[in-house]
VMD Tcl script that builds the backbone (N, CA, C; Angstrom):
set m [mol new atoms 141]
animate dup $m
set s [atomselect $m all]
$s set {name element resname resid chain x y z} {
  {N N UNK 1 A 15.775 4.886 -4.078}
  {CA C UNK 1 A 14.639 4.294 -4.784}
  {C C UNK 1 A 13.394 4.394 -3.916}
  {N N UNK 2 A 12.402 5.115 -4.417}
  {CA C UNK 2 A 11.169 5.314 -3.654}
  {C C UNK 2 A 10.166 4.222 -3.985}
  {N N UNK 3 A 10.048 3.239 -3.081}
  {CA C UNK 3 A 9.149 2.122 -3.326}
  {C C UNK 3 A 7.735 2.474 -2.887}
  {N N UNK 4 A 7.630 3.152 -1.750}
  {CA C UNK 4 A 6.304 3.481 -1.226}
  {C C UNK 4 A 6.211 4.958 -0.886}
  {N N UNK 5 A 4.993 5.451 -0.809}
  {CA C UNK 5 A 4.758 6.794 -0.312}
  {C C UNK 5 A 3.587 6.735 0.653}
  {N N UNK 6 A 3.645 7.544 1.698}
  {CA C UNK 6 A 2.590 7.540 2.700}
  {C C UNK 6 A 1.991 8.932 2.782}
  {N N UNK 7 A 0.670 9.025 2.617}
  {CA C UNK 7 A 0.036 10.339 2.690}
  {C C UNK 7 A -0.386 10.641 4.128}
  {N N UNK 8 A -0.995 11.802 4.320}
  {CA C UNK 8 A -1.355 12.239 5.666}
  {C C UNK 8 A -2.412 11.367 6.328}
  {N N UNK 9 A -3.160 10.624 5.509}
  {CA C UNK 9 A -4.188 9.750 6.054}
  {C C UNK 9 A -3.617 8.391 6.453}
  {N N UNK 10 A -2.299 8.228 6.255}
  {CA C UNK 10 A -1.651 6.981 6.626}
  {C C UNK 10 A -1.787 5.898 5.579}
  {N N UNK 11 A -2.172 6.289 4.364}
  {CA C UNK 11 A -2.283 5.298 3.291}
  {C C UNK 11 A -0.907 5.075 2.670}
  {N N UNK 12 A -0.628 3.831 2.386}
  {CA C UNK 12 A 0.645 3.504 1.764}
  {C C UNK 12 A 0.407 3.156 0.300}
  {N N UNK 13 A 1.092 3.868 -0.585}
  {CA C UNK 13 A 0.919 3.655 -2.020}
  {C C UNK 13 A 2.102 2.878 -2.587}
  {N N UNK 14 A 1.792 1.810 -3.307}
  {CA C UNK 14 A 2.839 0.994 -3.913}
  {C C UNK 14 A 2.747 1.076 -5.430}
  {N N UNK 15 A 3.893 1.104 -6.101}
  {CA C UNK 15 A 3.866 1.010 -7.561}
  {C C UNK 15 A 3.251 -0.328 -7.976}
  {N N UNK 16 A 2.598 -0.340 -9.133}
  {CA C UNK 16 A 1.897 -1.538 -9.578}
  {C C UNK 16 A 2.819 -2.745 -9.709}
  {N N UNK 17 A 4.044 -2.539 -10.211}
  {CA C UNK 17 A 4.938 -3.676 -10.402}
  {C C UNK 17 A 5.354 -4.300 -9.075}
  {N N UNK 18 A 5.558 -3.463 -8.058}
  {CA C UNK 18 A 5.907 -3.976 -6.729}
  {C C UNK 18 A 4.719 -4.723 -6.137}
  {N N UNK 19 A 3.538 -4.126 -6.238}
  {CA C UNK 19 A 2.333 -4.736 -5.681}
  {C C UNK 19 A 2.041 -6.072 -6.357}
  {N N UNK 20 A 2.189 -6.103 -7.684}
  {CA C UNK 20 A 1.921 -7.330 -8.425}
  {C C UNK 20 A 2.897 -8.423 -8.022}
  {N N UNK 21 A 4.156 -8.047 -7.858}
  {CA C UNK 21 A 5.192 -9.003 -7.471}
  {C C UNK 21 A 4.891 -9.587 -6.093}
  {N N UNK 22 A 4.300 -8.753 -5.230}
  {CA C UNK 22 A 3.985 -9.184 -3.865}
  {C C UNK 22 A 2.595 -9.815 -3.774}
  {N N UNK 23 A 1.876 -9.838 -4.889}
  {CA C UNK 23 A 0.535 -10.422 -4.890}
  {C C UNK 23 A -0.494 -9.546 -4.202}
  {N N UNK 24 A -0.226 -8.230 -4.186}
  {CA C UNK 24 A -1.142 -7.296 -3.530}
  {C C UNK 24 A -2.047 -6.649 -4.575}
  {N N UNK 25 A -3.331 -6.591 -4.289}
  {CA C UNK 25 A -4.269 -5.975 -5.215}
  {C C UNK 25 A -4.728 -4.616 -4.668}
  {N N UNK 26 A -5.095 -3.674 -5.565}
  {CA C UNK 26 A -5.540 -2.349 -5.130}
  {C C UNK 26 A -6.692 -2.427 -4.140}
  {N N UNK 27 A -6.629 -1.627 -3.096}
  {CA C UNK 27 A -7.714 -1.537 -2.137}
  {C C UNK 27 A -7.675 -2.604 -1.052}
  {N N UNK 28 A -6.668 -3.481 -1.090}
  {CA C UNK 28 A -6.595 -4.550 -0.100}
  {C C UNK 28 A -6.261 -3.964 1.271}
  {N N UNK 29 A -6.816 -4.572 2.315}
  {CA C UNK 29 A -6.542 -4.110 3.665}
  {C C UNK 29 A -5.531 -5.040 4.328}
  {N N UNK 30 A -4.513 -4.469 4.919}
  {CA C UNK 30 A -3.526 -5.250 5.652}
  {C C UNK 30 A -3.530 -4.810 7.102}
  {N N UNK 31 A -3.486 -5.761 8.007}
  {CA C UNK 31 A -3.459 -5.419 9.428}
  {C C UNK 31 A -2.053 -4.961 9.801}
  {N N UNK 32 A -1.979 -3.817 10.442}
  {CA C UNK 32 A -0.690 -3.269 10.846}
  {C C UNK 32 A -0.133 -3.976 12.071}
  {N N UNK 33 A 1.093 -3.631 12.473}
  {CA C UNK 33 A 1.758 -4.279 13.594}
  {C C UNK 33 A 1.142 -3.950 14.951}
  {N N UNK 34 A 0.403 -2.849 15.015}
  {CA C UNK 34 A -0.203 -2.457 16.284}
  {C C UNK 34 A -1.695 -2.745 16.259}
  {N N UNK 35 A -2.238 -3.075 17.385}
  {CA C UNK 35 A -3.666 -3.372 17.466}
  {C C UNK 35 A -4.483 -2.161 17.022}
  {N N UNK 36 A -5.431 -2.396 16.137}
  {CA C UNK 36 A -6.280 -1.306 15.658}
  {C C UNK 36 A -5.627 -0.460 14.582}
  {N N UNK 37 A -4.426 -0.854 14.168}
  {CA C UNK 37 A -3.705 -0.097 13.145}
  {C C UNK 37 A -3.902 -0.785 11.804}
  {N N UNK 38 A -4.506 -0.081 10.853}
  {CA C UNK 38 A -4.790 -0.695 9.565}
  {C C UNK 38 A -4.038 0.028 8.455}
  {N N UNK 39 A -3.467 -0.751 7.556}
  {CA C UNK 39 A -2.779 -0.190 6.402}
  {C C UNK 39 A -3.685 -0.371 5.191}
  {N N UNK 40 A -3.996 0.715 4.506}
  {CA C UNK 40 A -4.852 0.655 3.329}
  {C C UNK 40 A -3.995 0.943 2.092}
  {N N UNK 41 A -3.941 -0.026 1.197}
  {CA C UNK 41 A -3.172 0.174 -0.035}
  {C C UNK 41 A -4.107 0.720 -1.103}
  {N N UNK 42 A -3.761 1.890 -1.622}
  {CA C UNK 42 A -4.611 2.530 -2.616}
  {C C UNK 42 A -3.763 3.134 -3.724}
  {N N UNK 43 A -4.434 3.638 -4.723}
  {CA C UNK 43 A -3.790 4.369 -5.809}
  {C C UNK 43 A -2.683 3.553 -6.472}
  {N N UNK 44 A -2.931 2.260 -6.676}
  {CA C UNK 44 A -1.934 1.433 -7.345}
  {C C UNK 44 A -2.175 1.539 -8.849}
  {N N UNK 45 A -1.336 2.323 -9.509}
  {CA C UNK 45 A -1.500 2.598 -10.932}
  {C C UNK 45 A -0.174 2.388 -11.650}
  {N N UNK 46 A -0.268 2.347 -12.972}
  {CA C UNK 46 A 0.963 2.282 -13.758}
  {C C UNK 46 A 1.736 3.582 -13.601}
  {N N UNK 47 A 3.042 3.473 -13.540}
  {CA C UNK 47 A 3.892 4.660 -13.380}
  {C C UNK 47 A 3.880 5.480 -14.664}
}
mol reanalyze $m
mol bondsrecalc $m
mol representation Tube
mol addrep $m
């Protein structure tokens, strides 16, 4: 089951139903585990 996909720019894409369940909105920025590492959630669309 492919929940996420990561492109070459390091963006993590989540299906809309997963994002909604987690309370994540399109374009939200999440701080990554490493200093200066940012996760950008984009392209959250209906499957």
